[in-house]
C-alpha positions in Angstrom: -34.7 -47.0 -33.4 -31.6 -46.3 -35.4 -28.9 -48.9 -34.7 -25.5 -49.1 -36.3 -24.4 -52.6 -35.1 -20.8 -53.3 -35.9 -21.3 -57.0 -35.3 -23.8 -57.2 -38.2 -21.2 -55.6 -40.4 -18.6 -58.1 -39.2 -21.0 -61.0 -39.9 -21.0 -60.1 -43.6 -17.2 -60.0 -44.2 -16.7 -63.0 -42.0 -19.0 -65.0 -44.3 -17.4 -63.7 -47.4 -13.9 -64.2 -46.3 -14.6 -67.8 -45.6 -15.7 -68.5 -49.2 -14.0 -67.8 -52.5 -15.9 -64.9 -54.1 -15.8 -65.7 -57.8 -18.4 -64.9 -60.4 -21.3 -67.4 -60.5 -22.4 -68.8 -63.8 -25.5 -71.0 -64.3 -25.0 -74.4 -62.7 -22.1 -73.2 -60.5 -22.1 -73.1 -56.8 -24.0 -70.2 -55.1 -21.7 -70.2 -52.2 -21.8 -66.7 -50.8 -19.4 -64.0 -51.8 -20.8 -61.6 -49.2 -17.6 -59.6 -48.4 -17.5 -57.0 -51.1 -14.2 -56.5 -52.8 -12.5 -59.4 -50.9 -11.4 -62.7 -52.2 -9.5 -65.6 -50.6 -7.7 -66.2 -53.9 -4.0 -66.1 -53.4 -4.2 -66.6 -49.6 -1.2 -68.4 -48.3 -1.7 -72.1 -48.1 0.7 -72.5 -45.3 -0.6 -71.2 -42.0 1.9 -68.7 -40.6 3.1 -68.9 -37.0 0.7 -66.8 -34.9 2.0 -64.0 -32.7 0.8 -65.7 -29.6 0.7 -69.4 -30.7 -1.3 -72.2 -29.2 0.8 -72.9 -26.2 -1.1 -70.7 -23.8 -4.6 -71.3 -25.1 -5.7 -73.7 -22.4 -4.5 -71.2 -19.7 -6.4 -68.4 -21.5 -9.6 -70.5 -21.4 -9.1 -71.1 -17.7 -8.8 -67.3 -17.2 -11.7 -66.6 -19.5 -13.9 -69.1 -17.6 -13.6 -67.0 -14.5 -14.5 -63.9 -16.3 -17.5 -65.6 -18.0 -18.8 -67.0 -14.8 -18.5 -63.5 -13.2 -20.7 -62.2 -16.1 -23.4 -64.7 -15.3 -22.5 -67.7 -17.5 -23.1 -70.9 -15.6 -20.4 -73.4 -15.1 -22.5 -76.0 -16.9 -23.1 -73.8 -19.9 -19.4 -72.9 -20.2 -18.1 -76.4 -19.8 -20.5 -77.9 -22.3 -19.6 -75.2 -24.8 -15.9 -75.6 -24.4 -15.8 -79.4 -24.5 -13.4 -80.3 -27.3 -12.5 -76.7 -28.2 -9.0 -76.2 -29.4 -6.9 -73.4 -30.9 -7.6 -73.0 -34.6 -4.6 -71.4 -36.4 -6.6 -71.3 -39.7 -9.0 -68.8 -38.1 -6.1 -66.5 -37.2 -4.6 -66.9 -40.7 -7.9 -65.8 -42.3 -8.2 -62.8 -39.9 -4.7 -61.8 -40.8 -5.2 -62.0 -44.5 -8.8 -60.9 -45.0 -7.8 -57.5 -46.4 -5.2 -58.7 -48.9 -7.2 -59.4 -52.1 -9.7 -57.0 -53.7 -12.5 -57.0 -56.2 -14.1 -54.3 -58.3 -17.7 -53.4 -57.8 -18.7 -54.9 -61.2 -16.9 -58.2 -60.6 -18.7 -58.4 -57.3 -22.1 -57.7 -58.9 -21.4 -60.3 -61.6 -21.6 -62.8 -58.8 -24.1 -61.1 -56.5 -26.7 -60.9 -59.3 -25.6 -63.7 -61.5 -28.2 -65.6 -63.6 -27.8 -68.6 -61.3 -28.4 -66.5 -58.1 -31.4 -64.7 -59.6 -32.9 -68.1 -60.6 -32.3 -69.4 -57.1 -33.9 -66.3 -55.6 -37.0 -66.7 -57.8 -37.3 -70.3 -56.7 -36.9 -69.3 -53.0 -39.5 -66.6 -53.5 -42.0 -69.2 -55.0 -41.3 -71.7 -52.2 -41.5 -69.2 -49.3 -43.8 -66.5 -50.7 -46.5 -67.0 -48.0 -43.9 -66.8 -45.2 -42.2 -63.8 -46.8 -45.6 -62.0 -47.3 -46.4 -62.5 -43.6 -42.9 -61.2 -42.5 -43.3 -58.2 -44.8 -46.7 -57.4 -43.3 -45.4 -57.6 -39.8 -42.2 -55.8 -40.1 -42.9 -53.4 -43.0 -39.8 -54.6 -44.8 -40.1 -55.4 -48.5 -39.6 -59.1 -49.2 -37.0 -58.7 -51.9 -34.6 -57.0 -49.4 -34.9 -60.0 -47.0 -34.6 -62.4 -49.9 -31.5 -60.7 -51.3 -29.7 -60.6 -47.9 -30.5 -64.3 -47.6 -29.1 -65.0 -51.0 -25.8 -63.1 -50.4 -25.3 -64.3 -46.9 -25.9 -68.1 -47.3 -26.9 -68.7 -50.9 -30.5 -69.1 -49.7 -29.5 -71.3 -46.9 -27.4 -73.7 -48.8 -24.1 -72.6 -47.2 -24.5 -71.5 -43.6 -20.9 -72.1 -42.5 -19.4 -75.2 -40.8 -16.9 -73.7 -38.4 -17.7 -74.2 -34.7 -18.5 -70.8 -33.5 -17.2 -71.2 -29.9 -13.9 -72.4 -31.1 -13.5 -69.7 -33.7 -14.5 -66.9 -31.3 -12.3 -68.3 -28.6 -9.3 -68.4 -30.9 -9.9 -64.8 -32.0 -10.5 -63.7 -28.5 -7.2 -65.3 -27.4 -5.4 -63.6 -30.3 -4.1 -60.1 -29.6 -5.3 -58.2 -32.7 -9.0 -57.7 -31.7 -9.2 -59.8 -28.6 -11.5 -57.6 -26.6 -14.1 -57.4 -29.4 -14.1 -61.1 -29.9 -14.2 -61.9 -26.2 -17.4 -59.8 -26.1 -18.8 -61.8 -29.0 -17.8 -65.1 -27.2 -19.7 -64.0 -24.0 -22.7 -63.3 -26.2 -22.5 -66.7 -27.8 -22.4 -68.3 -24.4 -25.5 -66.3 -23.4 -27.3 -67.6 -26.5 -26.5 -71.2 -25.4 -27.5 -70.5 -21.9 -30.8 -69.1 -23.1 -31.5 -72.3 -24.9 -31.8 -71.0 -28.5 -29.4 -73.7 -29.7 -26.8 -76.2 -28.5 -23.1 -76.1 -29.0 -23.1 -78.8 -31.7 -25.5 -76.8 -33.8 -23.8 -73.4 -33.2 -21.8 -73.3 -36.5 -21.0 -70.5 -38.8 -18.3 -68.6 -40.6 -14.7 -68.5 -39.4 -15.3 -65.2 -37.5 -18.5 -66.3 -35.8 -21.3 -65.2 -38.1 -24.2 -67.6 -37.8 -27.1 -69.0 -39.7 -29.1 -68.2 -42.8 -28.5 -64.5 -42.5 -25.1 -64.6 -40.8 -25.7 -62.8 -37.5 -22.9 -62.2 -35.1 -23.8 -63.2 -31.5 -24.4 -59.6 -30.3 -26.7 -58.9 -33.3 -28.5 -62.1 -32.5 -29.1 -61.1 -28.9 -30.3 -57.6 -30.0 -32.5 -58.4 -33.0 -33.1 -62.1 -33.6 -36.8 -63.2 -33.7 -38.7 -66.3 -32.7 -41.0 -66.3 -35.7 -42.6 -69.7 -35.2 -43.2 -69.2 -31.4 -41.4 -72.4 -30.2 -39.4 -70.5 -27.6 -36.1 -70.5 -29.5 -34.7 -68.0 -31.9 -33.3 -70.7 -34.3 -31.4 -69.1 -37.2 -29.4 -72.3 -37.8 -32.1 -74.9 -38.7 -33.2 -75.9 -42.2 -36.4 -73.9 -41.6 -35.4 -70.3 -42.5 -38.4 -68.6 -40.8 -36.7 -67.3 -37.7 -33.6 -66.2 -39.7 -35.7 -64.3 -42.3 -37.8 -62.6 -39.6 -34.6 -61.7 -37.8 -33.2 -60.0 -41.0 -36.4 -58.2 -41.5 -36.4 -57.0 -37.9 -32.8 -55.8 -38.3 -33.8 -53.7 -41.3 -36.9 -52.5 -39.6 -35.0 -51.3 -36.5 -32.6 -49.4 -38.7 -35.4 -47.4 -40.3 -36.5 -49.3 -43.4 -39.1 -47.5 -45.5 -41.6 -49.9 -47.0 -42.4 -49.6 -50.7 -39.6 -47.3 -51.5 -36.5 -48.2 -53.5 -32.9 -48.5 -52.2 -31.8 -46.8 -55.3 -32.4 -46.3 -59.0 -29.9 -46.4 -61.9 -29.8 -43.0 -63.6 -28.4 -41.2 -66.6 -26.2 -38.2 -66.1 -26.1 -35.2 -68.5 -23.0 -34.5 -70.5 -22.3 -31.4 -68.5 -23.0 -32.9 -65.1 -21.1 -31.3 -62.2 -19.3 -34.4 -60.7 -18.6 -32.5 -57.4 -22.3 -33.1 -56.7 -21.9 -36.8 -56.7 -21.3 -37.0 -52.9 -23.2 -38.7 -50.2 -23.6 -35.5 -48.2 -25.3 -33.8 -51.0 -29.0 -34.7 -51.1 -31.7 -33.4 -53.4 -35.2 -34.4 -54.3 -35.3 -36.4 -57.5 -37.3 -33.6 -59.2 -34.5 -31.2 -58.3 -32.0 -33.7 -59.7 -34.1 -33.9 -62.9 -33.9 -30.1 -63.2 -30.1 -30.7 -63.4 -30.6 -33.3 -66.1 -30.3 -36.4 -63.9 -33.1 -38.8 -65.0 -33.8 -42.5 -65.0 -32.4 -44.8 -67.7 -35.8 -44.5 -69.4 -35.2 -40.8 -69.8 -38.0 -39.8 -67.3 -37.6 -38.0 -64.0 -37.2 -40.4 -61.0 -40.3 -40.2 -58.8 -39.9 -38.1 -55.6 -39.2 -41.0 -53.2 -37.4 -38.7 -50.8 -34.0 -37.0 -50.6 -31.4 -38.7 -52.7 -27.7 -38.6 -53.5 -25.9 -39.6 -56.6 -23.5 -42.5 -56.3 -20.7 -43.4 -58.8 -19.3 -46.7 -57.5 -17.2 -47.1 -60.7 -16.4 -43.5 -61.3 -17.7 -41.4 -64.1 -17.0 -44.3 -66.6 -19.4 -46.6 -64.7 -23.0 -46.8 -63.8 -24.6 -44.0 -61.7 -27.3 -44.5 -59.1 -29.6 -42.2 -57.3 -29.7 -43.7 -53.7 -32.4 -43.2 -51.0 -32.9 -43.8 -47.3 -33.1 -47.6 -47.8 -29.6 -47.6 -49.2 -28.4 -46.4 -45.8 -30.4 -49.0 -44.0 -28.9 -51.9 -46.0 -25.5 -50.2 -45.4 -26.0 -50.9 -41.6 -25.8 -54.6 -42.5 -22.6 -53.9 -44.3 -20.9 -50.6 -45.1 -19.4 -51.5 -48.5 -21.2 -49.9 -51.4 -20.9 -53.0 -53.5 -22.7 -55.1 -50.9 -25.5 -52.6 -50.7 -25.9 -52.3 -54.4 -25.7 -56.1 -54.6 -28.5 -56.6 -52.2 -30.6 -53.9 -53.8 -30.0 -55.1 -57.4 -30.4 -58.8 -56.6 -33.7 -58.0 -54.9 -34.9 -56.0 -57.9 -33.9 -58.8 -60.3 -35.7 -61.4 -58.3 -38.8 -59.3 -58.6 -38.5 -59.0 -62.3 -36.3 -55.9 -62.7 -33.7 -55.6 -65.5 -29.9 -55.6 -65.4 -27.7 -52.5 -64.9 -27.9 -50.6 -68.2 -24.6 -48.6 -68.2 -21.3 -50.3 -68.7 -18.3 -50.4 -66.3 -14.6 -49.6 -66.8 -13.8 -53.3 -66.9 -10.2 -52.7 -67.9 -9.7 -51.3 -64.4 -8.6 -53.4 -61.5 -9.1 -52.7 -57.8 -6.3 -51.3 -55.8 -4.6 -53.6 -53.3 -4.5 -52.7 -49.6 -0.9 -51.5 -50.0 -1.8 -49.4 -53.0 -4.7 -47.8 -51.2 -2.4 -46.8 -48.4 0.1 -45.5 -50.9 -2.7 -43.5 -52.6 -3.6 -41.9 -49.3 0.0 -41.1 -48.5 0.6 -39.5 -51.9 -2.6 -37.5 -51.6 -1.5 -36.2 -48.3 2.0 -35.4 -49.6 0.4 -33.5 -52.5 -1.7 -31.4 -50.2 -4.9 -33.3 -50.3 -5.0 -34.9 -46.8 -7.4 -37.9 -46.3 -6.5 -37.6 -42.6 -6.0 -41.4 -42.2 -3.5 -43.8 -43.9 -5.5 -46.9 -43.3 -6.3 -48.3 -46.8 -10.0 -47.6 -46.3 -11.6 -45.6 -49.2 -14.2 -43.6 -47.3 -15.6 -40.1 -47.7 -12.4 -38.4 -46.6 -10.3 -40.2 -49.1 -12.9 -39.7 -51.8 -12.9 -36.0 -51.1 -9.1 -35.9 -51.2 -9.1 -37.7 -54.6 -11.8 -35.3 -55.9 -9.7 -32.3 -54.8 -6.6 -33.7 -56.5 -8.6 -34.4 -59.7 -9.9 -30.9 -59.8 -6.4 -29.5 -59.4 -5.3 -31.4 -62.5 -8.3 -30.8 -64.6 -9.5 -34.4 -64.5 -13.1 -35.4 -64.0 -13.6 -34.9 -60.2 -15.6 -38.1 -59.6 -13.6 -39.0 -56.4 -13.0 -42.5 -57.8 -9.8 -44.0 -56.3 -8.5 -45.7 -59.4 -5.1 -47.0 -60.4 -5.0 -44.1 -62.9 -5.1 -41.6 -60.0 -2.4 -43.5 -58.1 -0.2 -43.6 -61.2 -0.7 -39.9 -61.8 0.4 -39.2 -58.2 3.6 -41.2 -58.5 
């Protein structure tokens, strides 16, 4: 079954936005930096006045109670869950500001696959190898993928989030920006409580409701969480990570994970490489890529693991990767390329693989949200329409950048850099 569960994606950025995503050095905290490109550095210290404010929150809860009971939530479950719940303006502030500060892929990878995180991953592998082997055997998902998700989501269980999930979701559901989405998540959270998987006091997580070792949103939990130890509860919150790790494996399995195959492989491109071929929609067998001069960093053709694309997350000046089906599967946990590469690379490093061989354009900085919107606007005005002015650098914007680069004689790698924006100004 192929499932693209938005709530799983949300769980990742929620965790990352609640924690400062700075590079990790040996001995430093492994607190997760799971939201690629985002940082809370510079977020306003004073909580702004919310659009709706807290005045009507109790009235909203009363109205929501009626809707929840009509959906099958018992009065006892609802009242126990909402005992002591209050409006949390800090949650709204985080939601308003979560797109404001950006990171480059290499800065993110410096943290995601730091020496400290790799060492912690190897320790977790040694401690839980028997469990991970059994999970791998049952679900057909390679243990390093499960380990790496665990490492990025909660620093191998050391930081699972301390925000009360019901309060956070209720605040966001009451807010106008994405109220309908979060009300649905809140109903799912109440269903989890009613099912007896946990109790309100234990239902803690990130500011946006992502929960447990692997940071599942409530709807993802209901769809894919597993009771590994057979105690009748799907407990992803406890110190025992078994249910959470099995749940992550099940998530990947249900999205089409291919056991024994890589997520991607770093490659070397020939000097005359046609950069218009570095697009997700263009797939070739590795042997066909090899015929074009695209080989592994060891100079040998990459084995034919299946159809693959060439990915340039840092443009033509950065590392190049040949990516396979499992890249897409991890992407269903989080759509950001940096997160997928972070999971894949961290898993490889835990299992003894080496670091990224090619350098990065470290003199570059990431574009801010306003700059990304400006880039899209200027591309459109120059005749290379990305179709949306939303600050999201997806395939349409990449193709627009590539078209503009070709028109100017620049390397058409589609990389949305500050250089491209400055050239358009």
